[in-house]
mmCIF file as gemmi writes it, N, C-alpha and C atoms, coordinates in Angstrom:
data_model
loop_
_atom_site.group_PDB
_atom_site.id
_atom_site.type_symbol
_atom_site.label_atom_id
_atom_site.label_alt_id
_atom_site.label_comp_id
_atom_site.label_asym_id
_atom_site.label_entity_id
_atom_site.label_seq_id
_atom_site.pdbx_PDB_ins_code
_atom_site.Cartn_x
_atom_site.Cartn_y
_atom_site.Cartn_z
_atom_site.occupancy
_atom_site.B_iso_or_equiv
_atom_site.pdbx_formal_charge
_atom_site.auth_seq_id
_atom_site.auth_asym_id
_atom_site.pdbx_PDB_model_num
ATOM 1 N N . MET Axp A 1 ? -3.269 23.547 28.67 1 0 ? 1 A 1
ATOM 2 C CA . MET Axp A 1 ? -2.658 23.524 27.347 1 0 ? 1 A 1
ATOM 3 C C . MET Axp A 1 ? -3.747 23.428 26.289 1 0 ? 1 A 1
ATOM 4 N N . TRP Axp A 2 ? -3.836 22.259 25.677 1 0 ? 2 A 1
ATOM 5 C CA . TRP Axp A 2 ? -4.815 22.01 24.628 1 0 ? 2 A 1
ATOM 6 C C . TRP Axp A 2 ? -5.533 20.702 24.938 1 0 ? 2 A 1
ATOM 7 N N . PRO Axp A 3 ? -6.479 20.689 25.866 1 0 ? 3 A 1
ATOM 8 C CA . PRO Axp A 3 ? -7.138 19.424 26.22 1 0 ? 3 A 1
ATOM 9 C C . PRO Axp A 3 ? -7.908 18.79 25.065 1 0 ? 3 A 1
ATOM 10 N N . GLN Axp A 4 ? -8.344 19.592 24.079 1 0 ? 4 A 1
ATOM 11 C CA . GLN Axp A 4 ? -9.084 19.039 22.941 1 0 ? 4 A 1
ATOM 12 C C . GLN Axp A 4 ? -8.171 18.45 21.874 1 0 ? 4 A 1
ATOM 13 N N . SER Axp A 5 ? -6.865 18.639 22.008 1 0 ? 5 A 1
ATOM 14 C CA . SER Axp A 5 ? -5.91 18.119 21.03 1 0 ? 5 A 1
ATOM 15 C C . SER Axp A 5 ? -5.761 16.609 21.175 1 0 ? 5 A 1
ATOM 16 N N . ARG Axp A 6 ? -5.603 15.935 20.044 1 0 ? 6 A 1
ATOM 17 C CA . ARG Axp A 6 ? -5.344 14.485 20.074 1 0 ? 6 A 1
ATOM 18 C C . ARG Axp A 6 ? -4.054 14.195 20.836 1 0 ? 6 A 1
ATOM 19 N N . CYS Axp A 7 ? -3.104 15.086 20.745 1 0 ? 7 A 1
ATOM 20 C CA . CYS Axp A 7 ? -1.817 14.892 21.425 1 0 ? 7 A 1
ATOM 21 C C . CYS Axp A 7 ? -1.979 14.725 22.94 1 0 ? 7 A 1
ATOM 22 N N . ALA Axp A 8 ? -2.966 15.379 23.513 1 0 ? 8 A 1
ATOM 23 C CA . ALA Axp A 8 ? -3.164 15.323 24.961 1 0 ? 8 A 1
ATOM 24 C C . ALA Axp A 8 ? -3.447 13.906 25.443 1 0 ? 8 A 1
ATOM 25 N N . ARG Axp A 9 ? -3.959 13.051 24.549 1 0 ? 9 A 1
ATOM 26 C CA . ARG Axp A 9 ? -4.334 11.682 24.918 1 0 ? 9 A 1
ATOM 27 C C . ARG Axp A 9 ? -3.526 10.627 24.17 1 0 ? 9 A 1
ATOM 28 N N . CYS Axp A 10 ? -2.406 11.025 23.579 1 0 ? 10 A 1
ATOM 29 C CA . CYS Axp A 10 ? -1.631 10.108 22.746 1 0 ? 10 A 1
ATOM 30 C C . CYS Axp A 10 ? -0.438 9.51 23.496 1 0 ? 10 A 1
ATOM 31 N N . ARG Axp A 11 ? -0.218 8.233 23.297 1 0 ? 11 A 1
ATOM 32 C CA . ARG Axp A 11 ? 0.9 7.552 23.958 1 0 ? 11 A 1
ATOM 33 C C . ARG Axp A 11 ? 2.253 7.976 23.41 1 0 ? 11 A 1
ATOM 34 N N . TYR Axp A 12 ? 2.294 8.586 22.233 1 0 ? 12 A 1
ATOM 35 C CA . TYR Axp A 12 ? 3.551 8.999 21.621 1 0 ? 12 A 1
ATOM 36 C C . TYR Axp A 12 ? 3.971 10.423 21.987 1 0 ? 12 A 1
ATOM 37 N N . ARG Axp A 13 ? 3.197 11.093 22.818 1 0 ? 13 A 1
ATOM 38 C CA . ARG Axp A 13 ? 3.509 12.464 23.224 1 0 ? 13 A 1
ATOM 39 C C . ARG Axp A 13 ? 4.492 12.453 24.386 1 0 ? 13 A 1
ATOM 40 N N . GLN Axp A 14 ? 5.483 13.325 24.296 1 0 ? 14 A 1
ATOM 41 C CA . GLN Axp A 14 ? 6.409 13.534 25.406 1 0 ? 14 A 1
ATOM 42 C C . GLN Axp A 14 ? 6.359 15.008 25.751 1 0 ? 14 A 1
ATOM 43 N N . GLU Axp A 15 ? 6.114 15.302 27.005 1 0 ? 15 A 1
ATOM 44 C CA . GLU Axp A 15 ? 6.043 16.7 27.44 1 0 ? 15 A 1
ATOM 45 C C . GLU Axp A 15 ? 7.448 17.223 27.686 1 0 ? 15 A 1
ATOM 46 N N . ILE Axp A 16 ? 7.752 18.358 27.063 1 0 ? 16 A 1
ATOM 47 C CA . ILE Axp A 16 ? 9.05 19.008 27.198 1 0 ? 16 A 1
ATOM 48 C C . ILE Axp A 16 ? 8.813 20.363 27.851 1 0 ? 16 A 1
ATOM 49 N N . ARG Axp A 17 ? 9.53 20.631 28.933 1 0 ? 17 A 1
ATOM 50 C CA . ARG Axp A 17 ? 9.419 21.931 29.621 1 0 ? 17 A 1
ATOM 51 C C . ARG Axp A 17 ? 10.722 22.702 29.443 1 0 ? 17 A 1
ATOM 52 N N . SER Axp A 18 ? 10.579 23.959 29.03 1 0 ? 18 A 1
ATOM 53 C CA . SER Axp A 18 ? 11.761 24.8 28.86 1 0 ? 18 A 1
ATOM 54 C C . SER Axp A 18 ? 12.155 25.404 30.211 1 0 ? 18 A 1
ATOM 55 N N . LYS Axp A 19 ? 13.345 25.957 30.276 1 0 ? 19 A 1
ATOM 56 C CA . LYS Axp A 19 ? 13.814 26.611 31.496 1 0 ? 19 A 1
ATOM 57 C C . LYS Axp A 19 ? 12.944 27.807 31.865 1 0 ? 19 A 1
ATOM 58 N N . ARG Axp A 20 ? 12.276 28.375 30.864 1 0 ? 20 A 1
ATOM 59 C CA . ARG Axp A 20 ? 11.419 29.536 31.101 1 0 ? 20 A 1
ATOM 60 C C . ARG Axp A 20 ? 9.986 29.15 31.468 1 0 ? 20 A 1
ATOM 61 N N . GLY Axp A 21 ? 9.708 27.845 31.512 1 0 ? 21 A 1
ATOM 62 C CA . GLY Axp A 21 ? 8.385 27.39 31.921 1 0 ? 21 A 1
ATOM 63 C C . GLY Axp A 21 ? 7.424 27.054 30.792 1 0 ? 21 A 1
ATOM 64 N N . SER Axp A 22 ? 7.848 27.211 29.551 1 0 ? 22 A 1
ATOM 65 C CA . SER Axp A 22 ? 6.986 26.857 28.419 1 0 ? 22 A 1
ATOM 66 C C . SER Axp A 22 ? 6.886 25.338 28.317 1 0 ? 22 A 1
ATOM 67 N N . ILE Axp A 23 ? 5.745 24.854 27.843 1 0 ? 23 A 1
ATOM 68 C CA . ILE Axp A 23 ? 5.528 23.422 27.674 1 0 ? 23 A 1
ATOM 69 C C . ILE Axp A 23 ? 5.305 23.129 26.194 1 0 ? 23 A 1
ATOM 70 N N . PHE Axp A 24 ? 6.024 22.127 25.702 1 0 ? 24 A 1
ATOM 71 C CA . PHE Axp A 24 ? 5.898 21.696 24.314 1 0 ? 24 A 1
ATOM 72 C C . PHE Axp A 24 ? 5.616 20.201 24.3 1 0 ? 24 A 1
ATOM 73 N N . TRP Axp A 25 ? 4.914 19.744 23.279 1 0 ? 25 A 1
ATOM 74 C CA . TRP Axp A 25 ? 4.644 18.319 23.127 1 0 ? 25 A 1
ATOM 75 C C . TRP Axp A 25 ? 5.451 17.79 21.957 1 0 ? 25 A 1
ATOM 76 N N . LEU Axp A 26 ? 6.384 16.893 22.265 1 0 ? 26 A 1
ATOM 77 C CA . LEU Axp A 26 ? 7.218 16.249 21.261 1 0 ? 26 A 1
ATOM 78 C C . LEU Axp A 26 ? 6.523 14.974 20.807 1 0 ? 26 A 1
ATOM 79 N N . CYS Axp A 27 ? 6.403 14.806 19.498 1 0 ? 27 A 1
ATOM 80 C CA . CYS Axp A 27 ? 5.816 13.59 18.948 1 0 ? 27 A 1
ATOM 81 C C . CYS Axp A 27 ? 6.922 12.554 18.778 1 0 ? 27 A 1
ATOM 82 N N . GLN Axp A 28 ? 6.866 11.48 19.549 1 0 ? 28 A 1
ATOM 83 C CA . GLN Axp A 28 ? 7.885 10.426 19.486 1 0 ? 28 A 1
ATOM 84 C C . GLN Axp A 28 ? 7.896 9.702 18.135 1 0 ? 28 A 1
ATOM 85 N N . ARG Axp A 29 ? 6.767 9.716 17.452 1 0 ? 29 A 1
ATOM 86 C CA . ARG Axp A 29 ? 6.712 9.059 16.132 1 0 ? 29 A 1
ATOM 87 C C . ARG Axp A 29 ? 7.593 9.773 15.119 1 0 ? 29 A 1
ATOM 88 N N . SER Axp A 30 ? 7.867 11.057 15.348 1 0 ? 30 A 1
ATOM 89 C CA . SER Axp A 30 ? 8.695 11.817 14.411 1 0 ? 30 A 1
ATOM 90 C C . SER Axp A 30 ? 10.131 11.287 14.362 1 0 ? 30 A 1
ATOM 91 N N . LYS Axp A 31 ? 10.551 10.562 15.388 1 0 ? 31 A 1
ATOM 92 C CA . LYS Axp A 31 ? 11.915 10.015 15.416 1 0 ? 31 A 1
ATOM 93 C C . LYS Axp A 31 ? 12.106 8.886 14.408 1 0 ? 31 A 1
ATOM 94 N N . SER Axp A 32 ? 11.042 8.115 14.164 1 0 ? 32 A 1
ATOM 95 C CA . SER Axp A 32 ? 11.16 6.985 13.24 1 0 ? 32 A 1
ATOM 96 C C . SER Axp A 32 ? 10.387 7.181 11.936 1 0 ? 32 A 1
ATOM 97 N N . GLU Axp A 33 ? 9.469 8.131 11.925 1 0 ? 33 A 1
ATOM 98 C CA . GLU Axp A 33 ? 8.65 8.386 10.739 1 0 ? 33 A 1
ATOM 99 C C . GLU Axp A 33 ? 8.674 9.876 10.408 1 0 ? 33 A 1
ATOM 100 N N . PRO Axp A 34 ? 9.413 10.268 9.385 1 0 ? 34 A 1
ATOM 101 C CA . PRO Axp A 34 ? 9.581 11.691 9.064 1 0 ? 34 A 1
ATOM 102 C C . PRO Axp A 34 ? 8.308 12.416 8.637 1 0 ? 34 A 1
ATOM 103 N N . THR Axp A 35 ? 7.222 11.708 8.37 1 0 ? 35 A 1
ATOM 104 C CA . THR Axp A 35 ? 5.98 12.376 7.984 1 0 ? 35 A 1
ATOM 105 C C . THR Axp A 35 ? 5.308 13.065 9.178 1 0 ? 35 A 1
ATOM 106 N N . PHE Axp A 36 ? 5.744 12.722 10.395 1 0 ? 36 A 1
ATOM 107 C CA . PHE Axp A 36 ? 5.162 13.347 11.591 1 0 ? 36 A 1
ATOM 108 C C . PHE Axp A 36 ? 6.029 14.524 12.026 1 0 ? 36 A 1
ATOM 109 N N . SER Axp A 37 ? 5.368 15.615 12.367 1 0 ? 37 A 1
ATOM 110 C CA . SER Axp A 37 ? 6.056 16.813 12.828 1 0 ? 37 A 1
ATOM 111 C C . SER Axp A 37 ? 6.632 16.578 14.224 1 0 ? 37 A 1
ATOM 112 N N . LYS Axp A 38 ? 7.842 17.053 14.47 1 0 ? 38 A 1
ATOM 113 C CA . LYS Axp A 38 ? 8.483 16.87 15.769 1 0 ? 38 A 1
ATOM 114 C C . LYS Axp A 38 ? 7.68 17.582 16.87 1 0 ? 38 A 1
ATOM 115 N N . TYR Axp A 39 ? 7.318 18.821 16.637 1 0 ? 39 A 1
ATOM 116 C CA . TYR Axp A 39 ? 6.495 19.603 17.561 1 0 ? 39 A 1
ATOM 117 C C . TYR Axp A 39 ? 5.286 20.108 16.777 1 0 ? 39 A 1
ATOM 118 N N . PRO Axp A 40 ? 4.22 19.295 16.683 1 0 ? 40 A 1
ATOM 119 C CA . PRO Axp A 40 ? 3.077 19.693 15.858 1 0 ? 40 A 1
ATOM 120 C C . PRO Axp A 40 ? 2.369 20.93 16.404 1 0 ? 40 A 1
ATOM 121 N N . PRO Axp A 41 ? 1.93 21.829 15.514 1 0 ? 41 A 1
ATOM 122 C CA . PRO Axp A 41 ? 1.172 22.999 15.958 1 0 ? 41 A 1
ATOM 123 C C . PRO Axp A 41 ? -0.124 22.535 16.621 1 0 ? 41 A 1
ATOM 124 N N . GLN Axp A 42 ? -0.456 23.16 17.713 1 0 ? 42 A 1
ATOM 125 C CA . GLN Axp A 42 ? -1.639 22.771 18.485 1 0 ? 42 A 1
ATOM 126 C C . GLN Axp A 42 ? -2.812 23.699 18.202 1 0 ? 42 A 1
ATOM 127 N N . PRO Axp A 43 ? -4.013 23.202 18.319 1 0 ? 43 A 1
ATOM 128 C CA . PRO Axp A 43 ? -4.405 21.836 18.643 1 0 ? 43 A 1
ATOM 129 C C . PRO Axp A 43 ? -4.407 20.926 17.417 1 0 ? 43 A 1
ATOM 130 N N . VAL Axp A 44 ? -4.084 19.659 17.619 1 0 ? 44 A 1
ATOM 131 C CA . VAL Axp A 44 ? -4.141 18.649 16.562 1 0 ? 44 A 1
ATOM 132 C C . VAL Axp A 44 ? -5.503 17.967 16.689 1 0 ? 44 A 1
ATOM 133 N N . LEU Axp A 45 ? -6.331 18.118 15.665 1 0 ? 45 A 1
ATOM 134 C CA . LEU Axp A 45 ? -7.683 17.547 15.708 1 0 ? 45 A 1
ATOM 135 C C . LEU Axp A 45 ? -7.761 16.19 15.012 1 0 ? 45 A 1
ATOM 136 N N . PHE Axp A 46 ? -6.799 15.908 14.12 1 0 ? 46 A 1
ATOM 137 C CA . PHE Axp A 46 ? -6.732 14.604 13.447 1 0 ? 46 A 1
ATOM 138 C C . PHE Axp A 46 ? -5.271 14.226 13.281 1 0 ? 46 A 1
ATOM 139 N N . CYS Axp A 47 ? -4.953 12.972 13.559 1 0 ? 47 A 1
ATOM 140 C CA . CYS Axp A 47 ? -3.59 12.484 13.366 1 0 ? 47 A 1
ATOM 141 C C . CYS Axp A 47 ? -3.649 11.005 12.995 1 0 ? 47 A 1
ATOM 142 N N . PRO Axp A 48 ? -3.085 10.621 11.848 1 0 ? 48 A 1
ATOM 143 C CA . PRO Axp A 48 ? -3.118 9.217 11.447 1 0 ? 48 A 1
ATOM 144 C C . PRO Axp A 48 ? -2.275 8.317 12.355 1 0 ? 48 A 1
ATOM 145 N N . GLY Axp A 49 ? -1.375 8.895 13.14 1 0 ? 49 A 1
ATOM 146 C CA . GLY Axp A 49 ? -0.53 8.092 14.017 1 0 ? 49 A 1
ATOM 147 C C . GLY Axp A 49 ? -1.01 8.051 15.46 1 0 ? 49 A 1
ATOM 148 N N . PHE Axp A 50 ? -2.189 8.608 15.715 1 0 ? 50 A 1
ATOM 149 C CA . PHE Axp A 50 ? -2.692 8.662 17.09 1 0 ? 50 A 1
ATOM 150 C C . PHE Axp A 50 ? -2.89 7.267 17.674 1 0 ? 50 A 1
ATOM 151 N N . ALA Axp A 51 ? -2.43 7.091 18.906 1 0 ? 51 A 1
ATOM 152 C CA . ALA Axp A 51 ? -2.66 5.86 19.659 1 0 ? 51 A 1
ATOM 153 C C . ALA Axp A 51 ? -2.979 6.287 21.09 1 0 ? 51 A 1
ATOM 154 N N . ALA Axp A 52 ? -4.165 5.955 21.538 1 0 ? 52 A 1
ATOM 155 C CA . ALA Axp A 52 ? -4.615 6.395 22.859 1 0 ? 52 A 1
ATOM 156 C C . ALA Axp A 52 ? -3.706 5.858 23.961 1 0 ? 52 A 1
ATOM 157 N N . PHE Axp A 53 ? -3.43 6.724 24.92 1 0 ? 53 A 1
ATOM 158 C CA . PHE Axp A 53 ? -2.655 6.328 26.087 1 0 ? 53 A 1
ATOM 159 C C . PHE Axp A 53 ? -3.552 5.497 26.981 1 0 ? 53 A 1
ATOM 160 N N . SER Axp A 54 ? -3.056 4.367 27.411 1 0 ? 54 A 1
ATOM 161 C CA . SER Axp A 54 ? -3.832 3.547 28.338 1 0 ? 54 A 1
ATOM 162 C C . SER Axp A 54 ? -3.042 3.432 29.632 1 0 ? 54 A 1
ATOM 163 N N . PRO Axp A 55 ? -3.621 3.908 30.732 1 0 ? 55 A 1
ATOM 164 C CA . PRO Axp A 55 ? -2.909 3.844 32.003 1 0 ? 55 A 1
ATOM 165 C C . PRO Axp A 55 ? -2.664 2.402 32.418 1 0 ? 55 A 1
ATOM 166 N N . PRO Axp A 56 ? -1.597 2.152 33.16 1 0 ? 56 A 1
ATOM 167 C CA . PRO Axp A 56 ? -1.313 0.78 33.591 1 0 ? 56 A 1
ATOM 168 C C . PRO Axp A 56 ? -2.433 0.236 34.464 1 0 ? 56 A 1
ATOM 169 N N . GLU Axp A 57 ? -2.722 -1.039 34.295 1 0 ? 57 A 1
ATOM 170 C CA . GLU Axp A 57 ? -3.77 -1.655 35.087 1 0 ? 57 A 1
ATOM 171 C C . GLU Axp A 57 ? -3.305 -1.813 36.521 1 0 ? 57 A 1
ATOM 172 N N . GLN Axp A 58 ? -4.233 -1.596 37.451 1 0 ? 58 A 1
ATOM 173 C CA . GLN Axp A 58 ? -3.903 -1.71 38.861 1 0 ? 58 A 1
ATOM 174 C C . GLN Axp A 58 ? -4.285 -3.099 39.359 1 0 ? 58 A 1
ATOM 175 N N . ALA Axp A 59 ? -3.413 -3.673 40.151 1 0 ? 59 A 1
ATOM 176 C CA . ALA Axp A 59 ? -3.686 -5 40.726 1 0 ? 59 A 1
ATOM 177 C C . ALA Axp A 59 ? -4.715 -4.861 41.838 1 0 ? 59 A 1
ATOM 178 N N . GLU Axp A 60 ? -5.599 -5.82 41.913 1 0 ? 60 A 1
ATOM 179 C CA . GLU Axp A 60 ? -6.636 -5.771 42.957 1 0 ? 60 A 1
ATOM 180 C C . GLU Axp A 60 ? -6.231 -6.551 44.161 1 0 ? 60 A 1
């Protein structure tokens, strides 16, 4: 897709797959904050709402 896009590493991104196989990134922030685009044009190089995704910590 767009590995250089901020969306690729954002916790607010939801991947949407169409029946035809297309992949879209839905910005979850758009649901509560209208200033964010629902499906931002890619690649997004700057976003004031970006929050890095942090994988869950694994127990040792």
